[in-house]
C-alpha positions in Angstrom: 85.7 79.8 108.1 87.9 77.1 109.6 90.5 75.3 107.5 89.1 72.3 105.6 90.7 69.1 104.4 89.7 67.9 101.0 90.2 64.4 99.5 91.2 63.3 96.0 88.2 63.2 93.7 86.0 65.3 96.0 83.7 67.7 94.2 83.7 71.1 95.8 80.6 73.1 96.1 80.2 76.7 95.0 80.1 77.8 98.6 83.4 76.0 99.4 85.1 77.6 96.3 83.9 81.0 97.3 85.2 80.6 100.8 88.6 79.4 99.4 88.8 82.4 97.1 87.8 84.8 99.9 90.3 83.5 102.4 93.4 83.6 100.2 95.8 86.1 98.7 96.3 89.9 99.2 93.6 92.4 99.7 94.1 96.0 98.3 94.1 98.5 101.2 94.9 101.6 99.1 97.0 103.2 96.4 98.8 106.4 97.2 100.7 108.6 94.7 102.9 111.7 95.0 104.3 113.9 92.2 107.6 115.6 92.7 107.2 115.9 96.5 109.4 115.1 99.5 106.7 113.1 101.3 104.1 110.6 100.5 101.5 109.8 103.2 99.3 106.7 103.3 96.5 107.0 106.0 94.0 104.4 107.0 95.9 101.6 105.2 96.4 99.4 108.4 93.2 98.1 110.0 92.3 95.5 112.5 91.0 93.3 109.7 94.6 92.0 108.9 97.6 91.3 111.0 100.3 91.6 108.3 100.7 93.9 105.2 102.7 94.1 101.9 103.8 97.5 100.6 104.8 97.8 96.9 106.3 101.1 95.8 107.4 102.0 92.3 109.5 105.1 92.1 109.6 106.9 88.7 111.9 109.8 89.6 114.3 110.6 92.4 117.9 111.6 93.3 121.3 110.1 92.6 121.8 106.3 92.5 122.0 105.0 96.0 120.9 108.2 97.6 119.1 109.9 99.1 117.4 107.4 101.3 113.6 107.2 101.6 112.7 106.8 105.2 109.4 105.7 106.8 107.5 106.6 109.9 104.4 104.8 111.0 101.3 106.8 111.9 98.7 106.6 114.6 95.9 108.6 113.0 97.7 111.5 111.4 100.5 111.6 114.1 103.9 110.1 113.2 105.5 107.8 115.7 109.0 109.4 115.9 110.9 107.2 118.3 112.2 103.7 118.9 113.0 102.5 115.4 115.6 99.8 115.3 117.0 99.3 111.8 119.8 97.5 110.0 120.6 97.9 106.3 122.6 95.6 104.0 123.8 97.3 100.8 124.8 95.7 97.5 125.8 98.0 94.6 127.9 98.1 91.5 129.0 101.5 92.7 130.3 102.5 96.1 127.3 102.7 98.3 127.1 104.5 101.7 128.0 102.5 104.8 125.3 102.3 107.4 125.5 101.0 111.0 122.8 99.4 113.0 120.4 102.0 114.5 119.0 101.1 117.9 116.7 104.0 118.7 116.1 106.0 115.5 113.3 108.4 114.5 112.4 106.4 111.3 113.7 103.5 109.2 115.1 103.4 105.7 112.7 101.7 103.4 114.3 102.5 100.1 116.5 104.7 97.9 115.5 107.4 95.4 117.4 106.3 92.3 117.6 109.0 89.6 116.0 106.7 86.9 113.5 105.2 89.3 113.4 102.1 91.4 111.1 99.9 93.5 110.8 98.3 96.8 108.6 95.8 98.6 108.2 95.8 102.4 106.4 93.4 104.6 105.0 95.0 107.8 104.0 92.7 110.7 101.6 93.6 113.5 101.0 97.3 112.8 97.5 97.2 114.4 98.5 95.0 117.3 99.4 96.4 120.7 103.0 95.2 120.2 106.1 96.2 118.3 105.7 96.6 114.5 108.3 94.6 112.5 109.3 95.4 108.9 111.5 93.8 106.2 112.1 95.8 103.0 114.0 95.0 99.8 114.7 97.8 97.3 116.6 98.8 94.2 117.4 102.3 92.9 118.4 102.8 89.3 120.5 105.6 87.9 121.5 105.5 84.3 123.7 102.4 83.9 124.1 101.9 87.7 121.9 100.2 90.1 121.8 100.1 93.9 120.1 97.3 95.9 119.7 96.8 99.6 117.5 95.2 102.2 116.4 96.8 105.4 114.8 95.2 108.5 113.9 96.1 112.0 111.1 97.2 114.3 109.3 100.1 115.8 109.3 99.0 119.4 106.6 101.2 120.9 103.3 99.3 121.4 101.2 101.5 119.1 98.3 100.6 116.9 99.5 102.1 113.6 97.0 103.1 111.0 99.3 104.4 108.2 102.7 105.6 107.2 104.7 108.5 105.8 107.6 108.2 103.3 110.1 111.0 103.4 113.1 111.9 101.2 115.5 114.9 101.3 114.9 115.4 97.6 111.7 115.2 95.6 110.5 111.9 94.3 107.5 110.7 92.3 105.9 107.3 92.8 103.0 105.1 93.7 102.7 103.1 96.9 100.2 100.2 97.0 99.3 98.6 100.3 97.9 95.1 100.6 96.6 93.2 103.6 97.6 89.5 103.9 94.5 87.3 104.3 
């Protein structure tokens, strides 16, 4: 439905309220969980129904604080897109974190870190179903005992693919739940 303009004092009909509710917020696209594995795959979570997506990941177990990184590759069906990831990471830590340089043509992008006591990240994904580059912006924190490790990561996957899902990978086992939402 097209945008509507309302005036002060106007009484909204039930149909107008239903339309407002249906056209706002985030739409759950799937919840994906792994238990002590090195990968987590979310298939079918990007569709042509939405242009942009929000990923929310809660990590309940992982490696040392600030490492190892959790990387992401987008999928077309069940096949990973393994080229042309441009990625830059900015770290902020109360312990010495690793130094990263800008990656111009990587095989994946860093989406988070597997803190030993858990952690979390959110990631906005733009245009995964469009025939254009897919853009991402991720913010994450890993927790290890009394230490924490935070960073943000951004970049793009520059191949014009229509991505349908993603795979998270870590060099050590991790446990967590990924929830994917479409932006209305």
